N, C-alpha and C positions, 0 to 999 in steps of 0.2 A: 462150764465156769472156768475163767482164766485165772491161773495162779501167778502171783507176782514173783518175779525173779528175785531170788534171795540176795542177788548182788546189787539190786537197786536200793537206793537210800530212801527210807520211808520218811514221811513228814515227822516233825518233832513230836514228842509226847504231848498228849492232850489234844492233838488235832483230830477231829472226828474222821472216821474212816468211812467213806461212801461205799455203797454197794458196788461190787465189781461189775463193769459192763461186759456184755457177751460178744463184742465184736472188736476188731483190731483198730478201726478208724473212729475217731471221735471229733466232731466239730461243734464248737460251743461259743456262743456270743457271750463274752464275759460280763457284759452289762446286764444280762438277764437276772431278774430277781427271783431265784428259785431257792427253796430250802436247802441248806448245806448238806443234808443227809439224803437228798432225793436220789433215787436210782438212776443210772445212766443207761439208756437203751444201747444194745450191742448189735443191732441189725443194720448198721451203717454209720454215717457221720453223726456226731452229737448234734441234736437239733438246735438251731439258733432261735433266739427269741427276739422280740422287738427291742430297740434301743431303750435304755432307762429313761424314764420320764424326765424331760428337761424342766428346769425351774422356770417359773413364770417370768416373762420379760417385762421389765419396767417400761420399755419403749419398743413398739413393734418393729421399728426400723433398726434395732440393735440385735442381731442374731447371736445366739450362744455358740461359741466355737465347739466343734465336735472333739471328743476325747481322742488321744492318740490310740492307734491300733497296734496291738501286740499279738503275735502268733506264738503259740507253745506247741512244739512237736515232741511227743514222748509216747512210747507204747504202753506206759503204765498209767491206768486211769486214775489211780490215787494221786499220782504226781500232777496230772492235769488238773484234778480238783483242787489240789493244794495251790497251784499257780493261780487258779481262778479265784480262790478265796483271798489270796494276797493282793492280786492286781485289780480284781473287779470290786473288792470291798464288800464281799458277802459276809456279814457278821452272823454268828450263831444266835439262836433264840435265847440261850442261857446268858450270853454276853449282853444282849439287849435287856433281859430281865434284871441282871445285876446293875446295869447302868441306871435303869429306872428306879430300882430300890435305893441305890446310893443317892440319887437326886432327891428321893422322898425323905430319907433319914437325915442326911447331912445338908440337904439344900443344894441349890445350884452353886457352882463355883463362881469365882470372880469373873472368869471369861471362859467361854466355850473353847475347847481345844480346836485347833485348826482342822479343817476337813481333810481327810487323807486323800492323796492323789487317786484319781480314777482313770481307768483305761478301758478301751473296748478290746476284750480278750477273745481271740478265736483259738480253738484247740484242734489238734490233729494227732492221730495215733500212728501215722506213718509219714515217711518223707514224700511219697507220691501224692498223698492227700494234701499235705502242707504246700507242696509246690503248686498244685492246682489252685489252692486258695490264694497264693501270692499272685498268680497270673490273673485270677478273677478280680482281686483288689486293685491291680494296676489298670485293668479295663474300666473299673468303676471310678478311677481317678481318686481312690482313697488308699494309697499304698500303706503297707505296714511300716512302722518306725523301727521295730526290732523283732527278731525271732529268737526264742529260746529253743535250742535244739539239743536233744539227748544224743550222746555219742553212740550208744549201743541200742539198736532196735532190731532184735532178731526177726527173721522172716521177711525182711525187705531191705531197703537202702540203709546203710549205716549213716552215722552222722556226717562223715566227710562227703559221701555221695549226695546226701540230702543238701548240704551247704552248696556244693557245686551246682546242683539243679536249681536251688533257690536263687543263686546269683545269676544264673542264666535267665531266670524269669524276671528278676529285679536286681540289676547290678548295684543299686544304691542301698539295698537292704543291709541293716546291721545285724550281726549274728552273735549270740552268746552261746558258747559251747558248754553244755552241762554234763559232767562226767564225774564218776567216783574213782576211776582207775587211771593209771598213768601208762597204759599200754601204748598210747600215742603221745609221744613227747611234743612239747610246743614247737621245737625245731622241726620235727617231722610234719606236724600239721601245717606250719607256715611254708615248709618246703613244697607241700602239695597244693595248698590253697594260695600261697603267696602272702607276703607281708602287707598288711593293710590296716587302716584305722577302723575298718568295719567289722573286725573280728576280735571277740573277747572270750575270756575263759572264766567259768564259774565251777568250782569244785564242790561236789556233794560230800557230805551233807552241808547244806547252806542254811543260813538264817533268813527269816522274812525280810529283815532290813537289807540284806545283800540283794535280794531280788528287787525290792523297791528302789534301792539305789541305782542298780543297773537300769531298771525300767525308766526311772525319772531322768537320770542323766542322759541315757541314750535317746529318750523321747525328746528332751530339750535340744540335744545335739541335732537330732533329725529335723526338729522344727526350725532351729536356727539355720541349718543347712538349706532347708527348703525356702526359708525366708530370704536367705542370701541368694539362692538360685533365682527366686522370683524377682528380687531386686536387680540381679545381674541381667536376667532376661528382659526386665522392664527397661533397664539402662541400655542394653543392646538394642532393644526395639526403638528407644528414643534416639539412640545414635544412628540406627538404620534410617529412621524417619528423617532425622536431621540431615543425614547424608543424602537421602533421596531429595530432600528439599533443596540442599545446596547444589546437587547435581542438576536439578530442574532449573534452579535460579541461574546456574552457570550456563546451561544450555539456552535458557531464555535470553541471558545477557549476550551470549555469542550470537544467537539469532538476531537480537536487536542490533548488535554491532554490524552484523552482516547486512541487515536491512538499511542501517544508516549509511554504510559504505556504498550499497547499491544505489540509494537515493542520491548520494553525493557524486556518483560516477555515471549515472544513467538518467535518461530522459523519462520523466514521470508518465508522459502520455504514451509513447511508443515502446518504451523499454529498451530502446537503443542506447549505446554509449553517448554521453554528452560531451561537451567541449573538454572537460577535465580528462575524461577517459581517452578521448581522441588524441589529446596531446601526448599522453603516456604511450599509447600504442603506436602513434606515428613516430615518436622518438625511438621506440624499440625497433620498428621496421627500418628506420634509417640506419640504426646500428647494424642490423642484419644485412642490409644492402651493402654497407661498407665492408663487411666480412666476406660476403659472397661475390662482390663485384657486380651485382645485378642492379637494375633500376627499380624504382617504384613510382607509381602514378597516383595522383590525388585528383579525384573527380568532385567538383563542386556543383551540386544540383539545386536549382531553384524552380519550383513549380510555376508554370505560366498561368496567369489570370486566376490564381488561387483566391485572391481577395474578393473576386466576384462571387465565388461559391460561398465564402463566409458571409458576405453582405446579403446575398439573396436567400440562402438556405439557413443561415445562422451558424454560430460557432460550434454547436453540437455536431451538426453535419460535417463541418470542416474538420473537427477533431477525429471523427470517424474515418473520414477520407485519409487523413494523415496516417492513421494506424494501418489502413489497408495499403497505402503506398509503402510504408516501412516493411510490411510483410512481403510485398512484391519485390522490393529491393533485396531483401535477405535471400529470397529464392533465386535471384538473378546472378548472384556472385558466389565465389567459393567460400568455404568455411574459414579458410585462412585469411580472407580479406576482412576489413573492418568497415562497418557502416555506422555512421553517427548522425544524430540530429543536432544541428546547432541552434535551432529555434525557429519559430514560425514555419515556413515551408521550405527551409534550407536543409539539405542533407549533404553529407560528405562520404565518399567511398575511397578507401585506401587499398590500392591494388599492389600487393607485394610480389616479389620474385618475378619481375617483369623482364622478359628476355628481349622484346622488341617494343619500340614505342608504338608501333601499329596495334599492338595488343590492347593498349589503353583505349584506342579508338574503337576496337571491336567490342570491348566491354561497354563503352558508352552507347554504342548502337544497340547492344543487347538490352541495356537498361531502358533505352528509349522505346524499344519494341515491346517490352513487358508492360510499360506504363501506357502504351497505346491501347491495350485492351480495356474495355469499359469497366467502370467500378459501379457497384450497386450500393447506394446509400439512401436509407430511409425510403425505399421503394422507387427511387429514381436512378436512372442510368446516367452516370457522369463520365465524361472523357477528360483526361488530364494529359498534359505534355510538360516537358521540363527542358529548360535551357541548361546546358552542361559546359562548364569550363574545366580544362585539364592542365595541370602542371606536372612536370616530370622531375624526379630527383636523379642525379644532381644537377642537370642542366638548368633548371628553372629555380633553384634554391637549394641551400645546404642545411636548412633547419625547418622545423615544422611551421613556424610563424610565417616565414617567407613563402613556403609552398602554398599555404592557405591563402595568403594575400594575393599571390599571382593567379591561383586557380579562381579566386573570387573575381579578379579583374577580367580573366578570360570568360567567366560566366556572364558578366555584364556586357561584354562585347557580343556574346552569342545572343543575349536577350535583346540587344539593340537592333539586331537584324530580324529575321523571321523567327517566329516562335518555334520551339522544339529544335533549336540549333545546338551544334557541338562546336566548341572553339578551343584550340590549343593556345597556351600562353605564348605571346611574343614580347620581345623586349620593349617595343614602343608602348605596350599596354601599361607597363610600369609607370612610364611618364604620364600617360593619360590618367592612371589611377591617382597619381600625386596631384595632377591638375584638378581632378574631381574633388579630392580632399580640400585643396586650397579654395576651390570654388564654393564648396559647401560652407566652409568656415567664413568666407567673405560674405556669403549670402545671408548667413545668420545675423550679421551685424549691419547689413545694408539698410534694413527698414528703420532701425533705431538711429542710424547715422544720417537718415534723410537722403539716401542715394537714389531713390526711385523718383521717376517723373512720368507724367502722362503726356502722350501725343494724341492728337485728335485728327481723324480723317473724315472729311465731309461726306454726307449722304445726300444726293441731289435727286429731287423729284423730276422725273422726265416730262411730266405734263407742264409744270410751271417753270422748270429750269432753275429753281431756287434751292438753296441749302436748307433742308428741313431737319436734319439730324447730324449727329457726330458719333463716331465710334471711338471710345477711349481705349488707347493701346499703351500698355505700361512699358517703360524702358528703364534700364539700370545703368546709371552713370558710375561705373566701377573705377575707383582711383587706379591710375596706371594703365587702364585698358580702354578707356573711353566709353562710348555708348554701346551697351550690350543689348542686342535685339531679344525679343521674347523667347525665341527657340534656343537661345544660349543659356537660359536659366529657369524658364517655366517648368520643363520636365523634372529638373532636380527639385524645384520647389514643391511640385506635386508629390514627388516621392518622399520627401522629408517632412511634409506637412506644413512647411513654411508658407505654402500658398494660402492658407487660411488667413494669416495676418496680412499678407500682401493683398489678397483679394478684398478684404475689408477696407484696407487703406485706399485701394483703387476706387471702390464704390463710393466711399465718403468724399474723396477728392473730386471725383467726376461730378457728383451731385452738387457739391459746393461750387465748383467752377461753372456749371450750367446755370445755377441760381444767380451767379454774378453776371453772366451774359444776359439773362432775362432782365436784370436790373439795368443793363446797358442798352436795352431797346430791342432785344430779340426774344420776346416772350413765348414764342411757339417752338423754340429750338428744343429738341429732345436729345438725350444722350444714351448710347448703347454701351453696356458693360458686359464683358464675358464672365461667365460663372463656370468654374472648373468642376469636374466630377467630385473632387475631394471636398470642395466647398459645399456642394449640393448634398453631400452625405451628412453635413452638420444639421442636426435636428432643429437648431435655433435660427436657421437662415431666414425664414419669414420674419421673425422678431427682429433680427439684425437689420433687415431692410427697412422695416417700419421705424426703428429707432433712428437710422441714418436720415430717412426722409423727414422725420420730425425735427431732427437737429439742424439740418441744412435748409429746411423750408421749401424744398422742391416738391412740386405736385407730382403725385404718383404717375399720372398719365404721361409725363415727360421723361420717364425712366423706362428703358428697354433692357431686359436681361436676355443675353444670348447664351443658349445651351447647345452643346453638340449632341449628336445621337448617342455617343458612348456614355455621356453623362446620364441620360435618361433611361438607358436600357438596362442598367445594373439592378435597380430595385423598382419594379413597376408600380406596385401599390403605394409604396412610400413616396415615389416621385409624383404620382398623381395627386396625393394629398398635399404635398408641399407646393406643387404648382397651383393647385386650387386656392391654397391659402395666400400665395403671392398674388394670384390674379384677383383675389378678393380685395387686396389693397389698392387695386387700380393700376398696377404695373403692367406694361406691355411685355409679351413673351415672344422671342424669336428663336426658330430652329436653325442653328448655324450649320454650315457645311453640308447642306442637304444633298444627298445623292452619292456621297463619298464613302459612307460606312454601310451599316446594315439598314439601309433606307426602307421604310415601311410606311404605307399609307395609314396603318393602324395608329402610328404615333400622332398623326394629324387628327385622327378621329378621337383618340382617347384623351389627348392632352389639350389644354386651352391655349393653343398658340395663336398669335396674331400675325406673325411675319414668317416667311420662308426665305432664307438667304441661299442663293445659288452659288455653289463653290466656284472659285476662280479657275479650277482645273477644267471646268466645262467651258468657261468664257474664253480661255486662252486660245483654243483652237476652234471656236464656234464658227469662224468664217471658212476654214479649210477642211474641217472634219464633219462629215455628214451626220455621224452618230452623235457627236457633241451637240450639233445644231438641233437634231431631233429631240434629244433628251432635254435640252434647255427649253425648247418649245413646249414639250410635254409638262415640264415642271411649272411653267408659267400658266399654262391652261388649267392644270389641276388646281393650283393655288387660287386662280381666279374663280373656279367653280366652287371652291370651299370658302370664298370670300376672305381670302388671306392676301396680304400685301407681299410683293416679291421684291427683293433687293439683290442685284447682281454684284458680286465682288470681283475685284481685279480687272476692271475695265480700263484698258490702256490705249485703245485706238478708236479712231472715228468710225471704222467699219464695225467694230464690236458694238459701239453705241448705236449705230444705225440698225443693226440686227435686233437689239433689245428694244429699241423704240418701235420698230415695225411689229414686233410680237407683243407689244403692250406690257412690257415690264414696267413696274411702278417706279423703282428707284435704282440708282447705281452708285457705286463708290469705287475709286481706283485712281491710279496715277494720271489718267486722262484729264481728270478735273483737278486733283490735288494729292500730293503726298501727305502722309500724316505730319502734322505740325504741332510744335509745343503750344502751350496756352496763349502766349503772347503773339505767336505767328498766326494762330487761328483767329485771334481777336482782330488782327490787321486784315485778314481775309474777309471777315464779316463786315468790318468797317468799309472795305472797298466794294462791298456789295457784288462780289464776283458771282456770276451765274451763267447758265447756258441758255441759248435761245429756247423759248417755249416750244414744246413739242419735240425738241432735240433734232438731230440729223436724221433724215428719212432715207439716206442712202444705205443700201444693203451690201 
């Protein structure tokens, strides 16, 4: 049996004295509903019981808050029971009986007294046991609001040691020191434990109200502190989330701005720098060249015959080829050099730190060599070449714009020669470039200004000697320059697309003029009109021809369309369909310049041609050159076997006429009979009934 220390303060008079426990440590759930005089077992911690029954909830979704937890550490079991009675609200049976008798005799009061505060009280008889309970409470996330700690507990830790251990287990725990002696002054206590608002002093003997006041005030303080901490944590979490959101938004914005800048300065297809970025880098390179005294070279590349790949395989294949070309170019130059795509099939390479001009030529040859390797696009092997123009700083220009212009001019000079050429800029090219600009500007206004006119060259039948047809040849009477021949503007018109409008004008004018000659008494006269490759790529060409024939009233059989081999070789299936549609109108079709290009008998088999025109390059030396004579004979014989008419162009001598007559050529045209004449001159020739003797000259 444990004897109470006579120095300990006993509960006030009238307080029931529980049976003394037989062990040093007691653990007690203060919410347990046990009789106040029940004996406390001494073989370990005081047994805890279930939490007190909660009041019924009005709404299932509104949980009842748990009562604050309070820990009492004292080696005196009577003191522990006293704390339990005060804080856990365990009333004695006599108090309950008196309350019931009072209510029966005097009746119920006007209002029931407020319910006393309730706490979940745990008890411990030693500092070690109390510290373990504090650690366990924190692990369960239900820490104690306050701990009442006795200062003197013989046989174990004293109060100060216990408080130090408690604060190590839970730094936020509020502690009330309970003592009846002043052997430890407040200054000495705070000197050891430190001054803090979590440490309080309750001197024994104390009243119930003092314990309740401490418990209520400190529990509320703890609740408010925890609520404040929860709000602070929530606010910090919101701030952290907002910060993360703002950081993410900022990074997204920066990435978006980088993407916008990249799109503004780079080509979308190849990823190479575009014209804007090229101008910036070229300006930087010029500045560096000024500082170092070195040159730089600008290479202007244009892929040869790229449009044929686009037309035959489609734009998707063309785009894929451009990306492969860009990758090849990047691999062919140094990292310090700049490669840009200006658009279409045009690329620019800036070679910086150039010691010798010859180095630019070496780079151009290396680029040409790397492009010479075949490309594989959509399962097909494609071969590509490029025409390269080169300008050098500072000799060929002192700013980016001039260097680009001069390199472009050099590229056009390279392209005008053999494909896959390399050309350095020369001063006369600048004049030619200006002339080209002026020519293009004047050509744009020529059609609207009515500056074009047609000349007609007769086609004579060798059997009858009569004029049976006319070839319409366009001329440009340019103000200040006189009459410009076709080779002076047709290539530029093809390149710029102006040939579409010019070609339609030629076709309409020739049909209308032929219809007028029919009315003048030449009803069997036919007219031949050249159709360019650019015109033939127009999907509405058959409809245009049908419309013009209807407007002019010319019968379709009196119209011949002349196409070169280059025009029909670009798009085989599309060409076949268009030719069949034109042929269905009743129009005659002639294959022009046969034998000068990629001549193939398959053209004559696949396409519905009526006429084969023998190019004048064979006729020019047909008398003196055995090969030309043999080829001409073969073409005539082949056409005759395929039931096609033959027309020889460029006949200028009687000997040439005799050769063609002897080999049974059907028709001829050339200066031997007549130069091309304007419409009024041709009308005069027709009225004069100019013709050759039937059967032509037989001399060879």
